[in-house]
C-alpha positions, -999 to 999 in steps of 0.1 A, spaced: -2 2 3 12 33 -10 19 59 19 -6 89 17 6 123 20 -20 140 48 -21 176 44 -43 182 74 -20 211 91 -30 233 59 -70 221 68 -63 233 106 -50 266 94 -73 276 66 -105 263 84 -117 290 107 -114 320 77 -136 299 59 -159 287 89 -163 325 90 -164 333 57 -195 310 55 -213 320 87 -213 354 72 -224 348 41 -257 365 27 -262 349 -9 -247 313 -24 -226 331 -43 -210 346 -10 -212 306 2 -198 293 -34 -166 324 -35 -158 312 0 -155 274 -2 -132 282 -34 -115 305 -24 -106 279 7 -96 251 -23 -72 278 -41 -55 286 -11 -54 248 1 -40 240 -35 -17 271 -37 -3 260 4 3 222 -11 19 230 -48 38 262 -35 31 283 -64 1 305 -72 -31 294 -79 -59 306 -107 -89 288 -104 -120 296 -131 -155 302 -124 -167 264 -126 -138 250 -109 -152 253 -79 -187 246 -68 -205 236 -38 -233 214 -46 -258 201 -23 -272 177 -40 -237 157 -48 -226 127 -25 -194 152 -15 -214 183 -9 -189 199 -43 -178 196 -77 -143 201 -92 -141 215 -126 -114 205 -154 -91 230 -145 -81 210 -111 -99 175 -117 -76 180 -158 -43 192 -143 -14 169 -134 -3 190 -106 -38 186 -87 -45 155 -100 -22 140 -78 -31 155 -44 -67 143 -56 -55 107 -57 -22 98 -35 -31 124 -5 -60 133 17 -71 164 1 -107 146 -13 -114 138 26 -105 178 34 -125 188 6 -154 169 17 -152 178 55 -152 215 47 -176 210 25 -200 204 49 -206 239 67 -212 252 29 -239 228 18 -257 235 54 -251 269 45 -266 271 11 -297 249 27 -301 270 51 -304 303 26 -327 285 0 -353 275 28 -345 312 39 -347 342 15 -364 372 37 -330 384 40 -320 383 5 -354 398 -6 -351 426 21 -316 436 4 -330 435 -29 -364 451 -22 -362 476 7 -392 489 19 -393 502 58 -417 482 75 -394 453 68 -372 439 100 -340 429 79 
């Protein structure tokens, strides 16, 4: 059995910022951006270089088993694909996608605040 590279040190350093951004997100787009930024920072730390992601490369998807979808910019890149196969990166991403999935589900159920910002009225609470 081949040895697997552990990236939990990087996860522990970045998860607080992700959690804070997700908890303060007021729209689904904010949640998507926060998770994409987490993935970008993780990949940057493990490769040691600058990571540029396209818009569809990382997406939180509540209906998916993993809770997210990685686009071809990540899965098709040789540098990143090696880490996806030979490290605990996929486990980390699954774990860290749980809060964004919950936040998106919450935002989908409670649209009052977003509507209040889009269509302000003096008699609204938010």
